[in-house]
FIDOTOR-460743 format. One record per residue (C-alpha): residue number from 1; chain; x, y, z. Coordinates in steps of 0.02 Angstrom, whole numbers, padded with zeros to 5 digits, m for minus. Each point is the difference from the previous one (the first is absolute). Layout:
BEGIN
<r pos="NUM" unit="A" x="X" y="Y" z="Z"/>
...
//
This chain:
BEGIN
<r pos="1" unit="A" x="m00004" y="00026" z="00019"/>
<r pos="2" unit="A" x="00146" y="00090" z="00041"/>
<r pos="3" unit="A" x="00079" y="m00044" z="m00182"/>
<r pos="4" unit="A" x="m00180" y="00045" z="m00085"/>
<r pos="5" unit="A" x="00019" y="00188" z="00111"/>
<r pos="6" unit="A" x="00177" y="00036" z="m00083"/>
<r pos="7" unit="A" x="m00055" y="m00056" z="m00167"/>
<r pos="8" unit="A" x="m00155" y="00137" z="m00012"/>
<r pos="9" unit="A" x="00123" y="00119" z="00073"/>
<r pos="10" unit="A" x="00094" y="m00008" z="m00131"/>
<r pos="11" unit="A" x="m00137" y="m00019" z="m00122"/>
<r pos="12" unit="A" x="m00065" y="00172" z="00063"/>
<r pos="13" unit="A" x="00153" y="00082" z="m00030"/>
<r pos="14" unit="A" x="00143" y="m00051" z="m00107"/>
<r pos="15" unit="A" x="m00016" y="00119" z="m00143"/>
<r pos="16" unit="A" x="m00187" y="00066" z="00052"/>
<r pos="17" unit="A" x="m00012" y="00189" z="m00027"/>
<r pos="18" unit="A" x="m00202" y="m00019" z="00058"/>
<r pos="19" unit="A" x="m00133" y="m00103" z="00066"/>
<r pos="20" unit="A" x="m00184" y="00073" z="00033"/>
<r pos="21" unit="A" x="m00085" y="m00082" z="00124"/>
<r pos="22" unit="A" x="00166" y="m00075" z="00078"/>
<r pos="23" unit="A" x="m00085" y="m00071" z="00155"/>
<r pos="24" unit="A" x="m00132" y="m00054" z="m00100"/>
<r pos="25" unit="A" x="00134" y="m00116" z="m00106"/>
<r pos="26" unit="A" x="00090" y="m00036" z="00133"/>
<r pos="27" unit="A" x="m00132" y="m00082" z="00110"/>
<r pos="28" unit="A" x="m00069" y="m00103" z="m00163"/>
<r pos="29" unit="A" x="00162" y="m00071" z="m00020"/>
<r pos="30" unit="A" x="00032" y="m00043" z="00190"/>
<r pos="31" unit="A" x="m00148" y="m00074" z="m00008"/>
<r pos="32" unit="A" x="00050" y="m00123" z="m00126"/>
<r pos="33" unit="A" x="m00137" y="00041" z="m00127"/>
<r pos="34" unit="A" x="00039" y="m00034" z="m00187"/>
<r pos="35" unit="A" x="m00016" y="00162" z="m00089"/>
<r pos="36" unit="A" x="m00008" y="00019" z="m00189"/>
<r pos="37" unit="A" x="00135" y="00111" z="m00055"/>
<r pos="38" unit="A" x="m00026" y="00106" z="m00155"/>
<r pos="39" unit="A" x="00144" y="00055" z="m00115"/>
<r pos="40" unit="A" x="m00044" y="00080" z="m00167"/>
<r pos="41" unit="A" x="00160" y="00002" z="m00139"/>
<r pos="42" unit="A" x="m00058" y="00084" z="m00175"/>
<r pos="43" unit="A" x="00117" y="m00103" z="m00144"/>
<r pos="44" unit="A" x="00059" y="00159" z="m00090"/>
<r pos="45" unit="A" x="00143" y="m00085" z="m00024"/>
<r pos="46" unit="A" x="00087" y="m00184" z="m00035"/>
<r pos="47" unit="A" x="00091" y="00014" z="00121"/>
<r pos="48" unit="A" x="m00008" y="00008" z="00210"/>
<r pos="49" unit="A" x="00148" y="00087" z="00072"/>
<r pos="50" unit="A" x="00032" y="00025" z="00190"/>
<r pos="51" unit="A" x="m00081" y="00134" z="00040"/>
<r pos="52" unit="A" x="m00150" y="m00111" z="m00027"/>
<r pos="53" unit="A" x="00072" y="m00125" z="00114"/>
<r pos="54" unit="A" x="00016" y="00098" z="00159"/>
<r pos="55" unit="A" x="m00213" y="m00050" z="m00007"/>
<r pos="56" unit="A" x="00037" y="m00168" z="m00030"/>
<r pos="57" unit="A" x="00094" y="m00001" z="00106"/>
<r pos="58" unit="A" x="m00084" y="00040" z="00137"/>
<r pos="59" unit="A" x="m00135" y="m00109" z="m00063"/>
<r pos="60" unit="A" x="00105" y="m00153" z="00025"/>
<r pos="61" unit="A" x="00031" y="00058" z="00168"/>
<r pos="62" unit="A" x="m00206" y="00003" z="00019"/>
<r pos="63" unit="A" x="m00016" y="m00177" z="m00110"/>
<r pos="64" unit="A" x="00131" y="m00068" z="00127"/>
<r pos="65" unit="A" x="m00126" y="00037" z="00155"/>
<r pos="66" unit="A" x="m00150" y="m00091" z="m00080"/>
<r pos="67" unit="A" x="m00082" y="00147" z="m00086"/>
<r pos="68" unit="A" x="m00074" y="m00005" z="m00186"/>
<r pos="69" unit="A" x="00079" y="00115" z="m00112"/>
<r pos="70" unit="A" x="m00113" y="00040" z="m00143"/>
<r pos="71" unit="A" x="00099" y="00085" z="m00155"/>
<r pos="72" unit="A" x="m00104" y="00108" z="m00130"/>
<r pos="73" unit="A" x="00095" y="00025" z="m00151"/>
<r pos="74" unit="A" x="m00063" y="00124" z="m00069"/>
<r pos="75" unit="A" x="m00077" y="m00026" z="m00180"/>
<r pos="76" unit="A" x="m00113" y="00121" z="m00009"/>
<r pos="77" unit="A" x="00070" y="00155" z="00119"/>
<r pos="78" unit="A" x="00176" y="m00022" z="m00109"/>
<r pos="79" unit="A" x="m00082" y="00050" z="m00162"/>
<r pos="80" unit="A" x="m00088" y="00177" z="00128"/>
<r pos="81" unit="A" x="00179" y="00030" z="00064"/>
<r pos="82" unit="A" x="00021" y="00049" z="00195"/>
<r pos="83" unit="A" x="00051" y="00190" z="00016"/>
<r pos="84" unit="A" x="00057" y="m00041" z="00169"/>
<r pos="85" unit="A" x="00177" y="00134" z="00018"/>
<r pos="86" unit="A" x="m00016" y="00035" z="m00197"/>
<r pos="87" unit="A" x="00032" y="00158" z="m00047"/>
<r pos="88" unit="A" x="m00076" y="m00024" z="m00165"/>
<r pos="89" unit="A" x="m00123" y="m00086" z="m00075"/>
<r pos="90" unit="A" x="00001" y="m00193" z="m00051"/>
<r pos="91" unit="A" x="m00022" y="m00064" z="m00173"/>
<r pos="92" unit="A" x="m00131" y="m00157" z="m00015"/>
<r pos="93" unit="A" x="00074" y="m00166" z="m00028"/>
<r pos="94" unit="A" x="m00092" y="m00119" z="m00116"/>
<r pos="95" unit="A" x="m00091" y="m00158" z="00048"/>
<r pos="96" unit="A" x="00137" y="m00082" z="m00094"/>
<r pos="97" unit="A" x="00123" y="00087" z="00091"/>
<r pos="98" unit="A" x="m00029" y="m00046" z="00172"/>
<r pos="99" unit="A" x="m00026" y="m00191" z="m00052"/>
<r pos="100" unit="A" x="00170" y="m00005" z="m00059"/>
<r pos="101" unit="A" x="00058" y="00075" z="00142"/>
<r pos="102" unit="A" x="m00100" y="m00112" z="00114"/>
<r pos="103" unit="A" x="00095" y="m00146" z="m00079"/>
<r pos="104" unit="A" x="00146" y="m00033" z="00122"/>
<r pos="105" unit="A" x="m00061" y="00064" z="00177"/>
<r pos="106" unit="A" x="m00057" y="m00166" z="00064"/>
<r pos="107" unit="A" x="00184" y="m00047" z="m00023"/>
<r pos="108" unit="A" x="00068" y="00133" z="00052"/>
<r pos="109" unit="A" x="m00105" y="00013" z="00154"/>
<r pos="110" unit="A" x="00035" y="m00184" z="00051"/>
<r pos="111" unit="A" x="00180" y="00050" z="00040"/>
<r pos="112" unit="A" x="m00064" y="00083" z="00161"/>
<r pos="113" unit="A" x="m00173" y="m00074" z="00030"/>
<r pos="114" unit="A" x="m00078" y="m00168" z="00034"/>
<r pos="115" unit="A" x="m00090" y="00005" z="m00187"/>
<r pos="116" unit="A" x="m00119" y="m00144" z="00031"/>
<r pos="117" unit="A" x="m00060" y="00086" z="00186"/>
<r pos="118" unit="A" x="m00047" y="00166" z="m00105"/>
<r pos="119" unit="A" x="m00177" y="00054" z="m00055"/>
<r pos="120" unit="A" x="00024" y="00057" z="m00162"/>
<r pos="121" unit="A" x="m00120" y="00152" z="m00091"/>
<r pos="122" unit="A" x="m00003" y="00091" z="m00149"/>
<r pos="123" unit="A" x="m00105" y="00162" z="00022"/>
<r pos="124" unit="A" x="m00063" y="m00021" z="m00156"/>
<r pos="125" unit="A" x="m00115" y="m00131" z="00076"/>
<r pos="126" unit="A" x="m00119" y="00131" z="00105"/>
<r pos="127" unit="A" x="00062" y="00171" z="m00083"/>
<r pos="128" unit="A" x="m00008" y="m00027" z="m00185"/>
<r pos="129" unit="A" x="m00226" y="m00056" z="00037"/>
<r pos="130" unit="A" x="m00033" y="00161" z="00102"/>
<r pos="131" unit="A" x="m00113" y="00131" z="m00088"/>
<r pos="132" unit="A" x="m00037" y="00171" z="m00011"/>
<r pos="133" unit="A" x="m00108" y="00017" z="00169"/>
<r pos="134" unit="A" x="00124" y="m00124" z="00085"/>
<r pos="135" unit="A" x="00140" y="00128" z="m00057"/>
<r pos="136" unit="A" x="m00106" y="00154" z="00047"/>
<r pos="137" unit="A" x="m00024" y="m00073" z="00186"/>
<r pos="138" unit="A" x="00152" y="m00002" z="00033"/>
<r pos="139" unit="A" x="00032" y="00141" z="m00054"/>
<r pos="140" unit="A" x="m00105" y="00082" z="00117"/>
<r pos="141" unit="A" x="00130" y="m00057" z="00153"/>
<r pos="142" unit="A" x="00120" y="00126" z="m00026"/>
<r pos="143" unit="A" x="00022" y="00200" z="m00063"/>
<r pos="144" unit="A" x="00093" y="00098" z="m00124"/>
<r pos="145" unit="A" x="00058" y="00074" z="00152"/>
<r pos="146" unit="A" x="00061" y="m00156" z="00082"/>
<r pos="147" unit="A" x="00090" y="m00061" z="m00155"/>
<r pos="148" unit="A" x="00111" y="00144" z="m00019"/>
<r pos="149" unit="A" x="00068" y="m00007" z="00148"/>
<r pos="150" unit="A" x="00115" y="m00132" z="m00058"/>
<r pos="151" unit="A" x="00160" y="00076" z="m00042"/>
<r pos="152" unit="A" x="00017" y="m00052" z="m00189"/>
<r pos="153" unit="A" x="m00165" y="00059" z="m00034"/>
<r pos="154" unit="A" x="00027" y="00158" z="00126"/>
<r pos="155" unit="A" x="00160" y="00046" z="m00086"/>
<r pos="156" unit="A" x="m00076" y="m00053" z="m00209"/>
<r pos="157" unit="A" x="m00153" y="00138" z="00075"/>
<r pos="158" unit="A" x="00123" y="00113" z="00053"/>
<r pos="159" unit="A" x="00085" y="00006" z="m00168"/>
<r pos="160" unit="A" x="m00146" y="00033" z="m00081"/>
<r pos="161" unit="A" x="00024" y="m00182" z="m00083"/>
<r pos="162" unit="A" x="m00133" y="m00131" z="m00067"/>
<r pos="163" unit="A" x="m00074" y="m00128" z="00128"/>
<r pos="164" unit="A" x="m00105" y="m00122" z="m00087"/>
<r pos="165" unit="A" x="m00155" y="m00059" z="00080"/>
<r pos="166" unit="A" x="00045" y="m00169" z="m00020"/>
<r pos="167" unit="A" x="00151" y="00033" z="00132"/>
<r pos="168" unit="A" x="m00143" y="00049" z="00114"/>
<r pos="169" unit="A" x="m00071" y="m00169" z="m00011"/>
<r pos="170" unit="A" x="00158" y="m00131" z="00039"/>
<r pos="171" unit="A" x="m00012" y="00003" z="00191"/>
<r pos="172" unit="A" x="m00176" y="m00033" z="m00003"/>
<r pos="173" unit="A" x="00036" y="m00159" z="m00115"/>
<r pos="174" unit="A" x="00154" y="m00042" z="00113"/>
<r pos="175" unit="A" x="m00137" y="00011" z="00139"/>
<r pos="176" unit="A" x="m00135" y="m00097" z="m00067"/>
<r pos="177" unit="A" x="00144" y="m00139" z="m00024"/>
<r pos="178" unit="A" x="00019" y="m00006" z="00176"/>
<r pos="179" unit="A" x="m00208" y="m00032" z="m00001"/>
<r pos="180" unit="A" x="00003" y="m00123" z="m00136"/>
<r pos="181" unit="A" x="00116" y="m00099" z="00108"/>
<r pos="182" unit="A" x="m00048" y="00046" z="00190"/>
<r pos="183" unit="A" x="00173" y="00058" z="00071"/>
<r pos="184" unit="A" x="00029" y="00013" z="00165"/>
<r pos="185" unit="A" x="00158" y="00093" z="m00036"/>
<r pos="186" unit="A" x="00099" y="00069" z="m00154"/>
<r pos="187" unit="A" x="00187" y="00021" z="m00030"/>
<r pos="188" unit="A" x="00106" y="00110" z="m00107"/>
<r pos="189" unit="A" x="00127" y="00140" z="m00022"/>
<r pos="190" unit="A" x="m00018" y="00195" z="00080"/>
<r pos="191" unit="A" x="m00060" y="00066" z="m00143"/>
<r pos="192" unit="A" x="m00158" y="m00111" z="00002"/>
<r pos="193" unit="A" x="m00068" y="00079" z="00175"/>
<r pos="194" unit="A" x="m00131" y="00083" z="m00094"/>
<r pos="195" unit="A" x="m00057" y="m00135" z="m00111"/>
<r pos="196" unit="A" x="m00001" y="m00123" z="00150"/>
<r pos="197" unit="A" x="m00118" y="00110" z="00112"/>
<r pos="198" unit="A" x="m00108" y="00016" z="m00153"/>
<r pos="199" unit="A" x="m00026" y="m00198" z="00007"/>
<r pos="200" unit="A" x="m00053" y="00043" z="00184"/>
<r pos="201" unit="A" x="m00130" y="00109" z="m00054"/>
<r pos="202" unit="A" x="m00065" y="m00093" z="m00147"/>
<r pos="203" unit="A" x="m00008" y="m00160" z="00129"/>
<r pos="204" unit="A" x="m00097" y="00097" z="00120"/>
<r pos="205" unit="A" x="m00119" y="00061" z="m00148"/>
<r pos="206" unit="A" x="m00031" y="m00169" z="m00057"/>
<r pos="207" unit="A" x="m00028" y="m00043" z="00208"/>
<r pos="208" unit="A" x="00176" y="m00105" z="00013"/>
<r pos="209" unit="A" x="00101" y="00017" z="00167"/>
<r pos="210" unit="A" x="00138" y="00140" z="m00062"/>
<r pos="211" unit="A" x="00172" y="m00087" z="m00035"/>
<r pos="212" unit="A" x="00156" y="00056" z="00092"/>
<r pos="213" unit="A" x="00133" y="00078" z="m00095"/>
<r pos="214" unit="A" x="00187" y="m00056" z="00010"/>
<r pos="215" unit="A" x="00100" y="00142" z="m00118"/>
<r pos="216" unit="A" x="00214" y="m00070" z="m00013"/>
<r pos="217" unit="A" x="00146" y="00129" z="m00029"/>
<r pos="218" unit="A" x="00038" y="00013" z="m00146"/>
<r pos="219" unit="A" x="00165" y="m00062" z="m00069"/>
<r pos="220" unit="A" x="00122" y="00117" z="m00108"/>
<r pos="221" unit="A" x="00071" y="m00048" z="m00175"/>
<r pos="222" unit="A" x="00171" y="m00014" z="m00046"/>
<r pos="223" unit="A" x="00030" y="00200" z="m00005"/>
<r pos="224" unit="A" x="m00093" y="00050" z="00164"/>
<r pos="225" unit="A" x="m00164" y="00032" z="m00088"/>
<r pos="226" unit="A" x="m00172" y="m00090" z="00018"/>
<r pos="227" unit="A" x="00004" y="m00171" z="m00068"/>
<r pos="228" unit="A" x="m00081" y="m00004" z="m00179"/>
<r pos="229" unit="A" x="m00009" y="m00054" z="m00171"/>
<r pos="230" unit="A" x="00001" y="00151" z="m00076"/>
<r pos="231" unit="A" x="00140" y="00061" z="00087"/>
<r pos="232" unit="A" x="00112" y="m00169" z="m00056"/>
<r pos="233" unit="A" x="00079" y="m00005" z="00161"/>
<r pos="234" unit="A" x="m00072" y="m00172" z="00086"/>
<r pos="235" unit="A" x="00080" y="m00177" z="00014"/>
<r pos="236" unit="A" x="m00154" y="m00119" z="m00088"/>
<r pos="237" unit="A" x="m00015" y="m00145" z="00113"/>
<r pos="238" unit="A" x="00053" y="m00127" z="m00177"/>
<r pos="239" unit="A" x="00144" y="00119" z="m00046"/>
<r pos="240" unit="A" x="00144" y="m00118" z="m00024"/>
<r pos="241" unit="A" x="00116" y="m00051" z="00155"/>
<r pos="242" unit="A" x="00132" y="00094" z="m00051"/>
<r pos="243" unit="A" x="m00120" y="00163" z="m00041"/>
<r pos="244" unit="A" x="m00085" y="m00018" z="00147"/>
<r pos="245" unit="A" x="00170" y="m00013" z="00120"/>
<r pos="246" unit="A" x="00096" y="00146" z="m00133"/>
<r pos="247" unit="A" x="m00156" y="00122" z="00041"/>
<r pos="248" unit="A" x="m00013" y="m00021" z="00195"/>
<r pos="249" unit="A" x="00204" y="00032" z="m00025"/>
<r pos="250" unit="A" x="m00022" y="00151" z="m00074"/>
<r pos="251" unit="A" x="m00149" y="00102" z="00115"/>
<r pos="252" unit="A" x="00046" y="00105" z="00145"/>
<r pos="253" unit="A" x="00055" y="m00044" z="00172"/>
<r pos="254" unit="A" x="m00115" y="00083" z="00086"/>
<r pos="255" unit="A" x="m00135" y="m00120" z="m00063"/>
<r pos="256" unit="A" x="00094" y="m00165" z="00051"/>
<r pos="257" unit="A" x="m00112" y="m00021" z="00184"/>
<r pos="258" unit="A" x="m00157" y="00050" z="m00076"/>
<r pos="259" unit="A" x="00003" y="m00105" z="m00147"/>
<r pos="260" unit="A" x="00053" y="m00131" z="00116"/>
<r pos="261" unit="A" x="m00146" y="00018" z="00096"/>
<r pos="262" unit="A" x="m00144" y="00020" z="m00123"/>
<r pos="263" unit="A" x="00062" y="m00126" z="m00146"/>
<r pos="264" unit="A" x="00109" y="m00127" z="00123"/>
<r pos="265" unit="A" x="m00074" y="m00113" z="00140"/>
<r pos="266" unit="A" x="00175" y="00015" z="00091"/>
<r pos="267" unit="A" x="m00042" y="00001" z="00194"/>
<r pos="268" unit="A" x="m00030" y="00188" z="00050"/>
<r pos="269" unit="A" x="00127" y="m00045" z="00142"/>
<r pos="270" unit="A" x="00134" y="m00031" z="m00148"/>
<r pos="271" unit="A" x="m00040" y="00152" z="m00093"/>
<r pos="272" unit="A" x="00020" y="00105" z="00135"/>
<r pos="273" unit="A" x="00168" y="m00061" z="00069"/>
<r pos="274" unit="A" x="00086" y="00027" z="m00177"/>
<r pos="275" unit="A" x="m00083" y="00176" z="00014"/>
<r pos="276" unit="A" x="00090" y="00034" z="00142"/>
<r pos="277" unit="A" x="00157" y="m00083" z="m00078"/>
<r pos="278" unit="A" x="m00020" y="00130" z="m00137"/>
<r pos="279" unit="A" x="m00012" y="00149" z="00103"/>
<r pos="280" unit="A" x="00157" y="m00045" z="00094"/>
<r pos="281" unit="A" x="00097" y="m00018" z="m00152"/>
<r pos="282" unit="A" x="m00016" y="m00161" z="m00089"/>
<r pos="283" unit="A" x="00004" y="00001" z="m00186"/>
<r pos="284" unit="A" x="m00188" y="00014" z="m00071"/>
<r pos="285" unit="A" x="00065" y="m00099" z="m00171"/>
<r pos="286" unit="A" x="00012" y="m00154" z="00121"/>
<r pos="287" unit="A" x="m00171" y="00022" z="00045"/>
<r pos="288" unit="A" x="m00077" y="00062" z="m00167"/>
<r pos="289" unit="A" x="00088" y="m00174" z="m00060"/>
<r pos="290" unit="A" x="m00089" y="m00106" z="00133"/>
<r pos="291" unit="A" x="m00147" y="00097" z="m00070"/>
<r pos="292" unit="A" x="00005" y="m00055" z="m00173"/>
<r pos="293" unit="A" x="00045" y="m00151" z="00051"/>
<r pos="294" unit="A" x="m00187" y="m00029" z="00074"/>
<r pos="295" unit="A" x="m00105" y="00077" z="m00141"/>
<r pos="296" unit="A" x="00097" y="m00092" z="m00129"/>
<r pos="297" unit="A" x="m00032" y="m00175" z="00137"/>
<r pos="298" unit="A" x="m00197" y="00041" z="00025"/>
<r pos="299" unit="A" x="m00019" y="m00015" z="m00223"/>
<r pos="300" unit="A" x="00112" y="m00098" z="m00058"/>
<r pos="301" unit="A" x="00056" y="m00116" z="00153"/>
<r pos="302" unit="A" x="00175" y="m00003" z="00071"/>
<r pos="303" unit="A" x="00113" y="m00073" z="m00135"/>
<r pos="304" unit="A" x="m00045" y="00131" z="m00114"/>
<r pos="305" unit="A" x="00032" y="00133" z="00152"/>
<r pos="306" unit="A" x="00176" y="m00092" z="00011"/>
<r pos="307" unit="A" x="00037" y="00021" z="m00166"/>
<r pos="308" unit="A" x="m00062" y="00175" z="m00017"/>
<r pos="309" unit="A" x="00113" y="00064" z="00157"/>
<r pos="310" unit="A" x="00148" y="m00078" z="m00118"/>
<r pos="311" unit="A" x="m00039" y="00086" z="m00134"/>
<r pos="312" unit="A" x="m00035" y="00155" z="00052"/>
<r pos="313" unit="A" x="00179" y="m00020" z="00091"/>
<r pos="314" unit="A" x="00088" y="m00040" z="m00142"/>
<r pos="315" unit="A" x="m00053" y="00133" z="m00119"/>
<r pos="316" unit="A" x="m00001" y="00142" z="00137"/>
<r pos="317" unit="A" x="00141" y="m00044" z="00112"/>
<r pos="318" unit="A" x="00115" y="m00089" z="m00114"/>
<r pos="319" unit="A" x="m00054" y="00115" z="m00142"/>
<r pos="320" unit="A" x="m00019" y="m00178" z="m00122"/>
<r pos="321" unit="A" x="m00112" y="m00030" z="m00126"/>
<r pos="322" unit="A" x="m00151" y="m00095" z="00042"/>
<r pos="323" unit="A" x="m00009" y="m00188" z="m00009"/>
<r pos="324" unit="A" x="m00194" y="00027" z="m00120"/>
<r pos="325" unit="A" x="m00034" y="00150" z="m00118"/>
<r pos="326" unit="A" x="m00104" y="00035" z="m00144"/>
<r pos="327" unit="A" x="00071" y="m00051" z="m00171"/>
<r pos="328" unit="A" x="m00068" y="00147" z="m00164"/>
<r pos="329" unit="A" x="00061" y="m00084" z="m00173"/>
<r pos="330" unit="A" x="00059" y="00155" z="m00119"/>
<r pos="331" unit="A" x="00039" y="00016" z="m00157"/>
<r pos="332" unit="A" x="00198" y="00053" z="m00036"/>
<r pos="333" unit="A" x="00016" y="00208" z="m00027"/>
<r pos="334" unit="A" x="00007" y="00137" z="00085"/>
<r pos="335" unit="A" x="m00159" y="00074" z="00104"/>
<r pos="336" unit="A" x="m00013" y="00172" z="00090"/>
<r pos="337" unit="A" x="00012" y="m00051" z="00180"/>
<r pos="338" unit="A" x="m00187" y="00078" z="00044"/>
<r pos="339" unit="A" x="m00078" y="m00124" z="m00127"/>
<r pos="340" unit="A" x="00121" y="m00140" z="00066"/>
<r pos="341" unit="A" x="m00075" y="00050" z="00184"/>
<r pos="342" unit="A" x="m00178" y="m00016" z="m00075"/>
<r pos="343" unit="A" x="00018" y="m00150" z="m00112"/>
<r pos="344" unit="A" x="00072" y="m00097" z="00136"/>
<r pos="345" unit="A" x="m00140" y="00026" z="00119"/>
<r pos="346" unit="A" x="00129" y="00115" z="00135"/>
<r pos="347" unit="A" x="m00094" y="00157" z="m00042"/>
<r pos="348" unit="A" x="m00186" y="00030" z="m00034"/>
<r pos="349" unit="A" x="00040" y="00140" z="m00118"/>
<r pos="350" unit="A" x="00137" y="00115" z="m00089"/>
<r pos="351" unit="A" x="m00036" y="00142" z="00136"/>
<r pos="352" unit="A" x="00019" y="m00119" z="00143"/>
<r pos="353" unit="A" x="00149" y="m00076" z="m00084"/>
<r pos="354" unit="A" x="00078" y="00177" z="m00017"/>
<r pos="355" unit="A" x="m00027" y="00023" z="00180"/>
<r pos="356" unit="A" x="00073" y="m00144" z="00050"/>
<r pos="357" unit="A" x="00144" y="00017" z="m00095"/>
<r pos="358" unit="A" x="00033" y="00186" z="00081"/>
<r pos="359" unit="A" x="m00005" y="m00055" z="00158"/>
<r pos="360" unit="A" x="00156" y="m00140" z="m00029"/>
<r pos="361" unit="A" x="m00136" y="m00135" z="00036"/>
<r pos="362" unit="A" x="00066" y="m00079" z="m00173"/>
<r pos="363" unit="A" x="00144" y="m00135" z="m00009"/>
<r pos="364" unit="A" x="00055" y="m00092" z="m00174"/>
<r pos="365" unit="A" x="00122" y="m00141" z="00044"/>
<r pos="366" unit="A" x="00023" y="00091" z="00185"/>
<r pos="367" unit="A" x="00035" y="00161" z="m00095"/>
<r pos="368" unit="A" x="m00101" y="00138" z="00055"/>
<r pos="369" unit="A" x="m00080" y="00098" z="m00157"/>
<r pos="370" unit="A" x="m00035" y="00177" z="00017"/>
<r pos="371" unit="A" x="m00030" y="00041" z="m00177"/>
<r pos="372" unit="A" x="m00187" y="m00029" z="m00039"/>
<r pos="373" unit="A" x="00053" y="00030" z="m00195"/>
<r pos="374" unit="A" x="00106" y="m00118" z="m00012"/>
<r pos="375" unit="A" x="m00005" y="m00146" z="m00123"/>
<r pos="376" unit="A" x="00036" y="m00175" z="00075"/>
<r pos="377" unit="A" x="00077" y="m00121" z="m00102"/>
<r pos="378" unit="A" x="m00079" y="m00176" z="00065"/>
<r pos="379" unit="A" x="00116" y="m00146" z="00040"/>
<r pos="380" unit="A" x="m00033" y="m00173" z="00060"/>
<r pos="381" unit="A" x="m00038" y="m00025" z="00177"/>
<r pos="382" unit="A" x="00005" y="00192" z="00046"/>
<r pos="383" unit="A" x="m00069" y="00039" z="00171"/>
<r pos="384" unit="A" x="m00101" y="00156" z="00011"/>
<r pos="385" unit="A" x="m00049" y="00049" z="00195"/>
<r pos="386" unit="A" x="m00136" y="00121" z="00056"/>
<r pos="387" unit="A" x="00000" y="00071" z="00184"/>
<r pos="388" unit="A" x="00046" y="m00124" z="00130"/>
<r pos="389" unit="A" x="m00123" y="m00152" z="m00073"/>
<r pos="390" unit="A" x="m00030" y="00009" z="m00161"/>
<r pos="391" unit="A" x="00116" y="m00118" z="m00118"/>
<r pos="392" unit="A" x="m00011" y="m00060" z="m00190"/>
<r pos="393" unit="A" x="00126" y="m00107" z="m00102"/>
<r pos="394" unit="A" x="00000" y="00028" z="m00190"/>
<r pos="395" unit="A" x="00002" y="m00131" z="m00142"/>
<r pos="396" unit="A" x="00033" y="00004" z="m00171"/>
//
């Protein structure tokens, strides 16, 4: 019983930003009642990332205590677009795009949750059936003034930018999901608070007991800003082991402890000891290596984590070439260096290639090239490197 109380205490505090009805939730957990714990994920991309893992790991904590996890894959809401924390209007996604994005979700989520114990839903099951009368009744719960209290809406309104009515409807739809599955608790990032609170109001409207709410801290991306697909600062759950390891090693030192708390399940006592060690002069790099190892182990296994650590050491400590690298077949001839980078996929455009060259980020056969107008004569087994982690070997 004491062990369960300790687990509940950690459940209610680790990585938690806010809980609405804290005492009620604590009492429910201590009573042994099996709760229906809801998380909604909109498939706006085919990849889930470590930002998503924060909520999924919290769900795993609930699952290990015997609660029922209810996952809502937003087949309908993904088309509408969640305006949470967005300072511009989100585009519509087509039904085909959403279906394509959804294909790999169960496999990715299965790396964290016991998949056969999860209750799965696509909110198209109920949202696509609502008629205009149903939506009008839902819309009566909220006012325009309430909607404009949201930071993103408030900022856009202040700048005189358009806000579409469909964006106002999003919280109603997410709230209706809670009604459809009779949620006892909904989990989400701290940016989801408005939507989660809307769920409570919609449940009351349908004479259901309002769900408790748990919001979690948001994880920053590689650049120290909010992790998001649009900023391209993410670490995907299914990035290759070498890519995951390298990305984590490139992030800011001040994020190490936060990542350990939110993105792993190492004991908090051990994490606190690492934090104290860094404060007293220990090298953060050693703990970053441990973090990278733990993350790769979670999603690819211990063997792959060991290989990724050795490969990282080989490239970045010993300054040797990677064991494996992409091979790109080229015809013999002269190529402008910017064209070469785009052709081999090392740059997305000639302007990006030019910028990388000017920054000194491009090496050809280990020689830095800073002249973006240079013509390169192709040779067999020529090695092109961009930045610290991108390599291509040419074949003719």
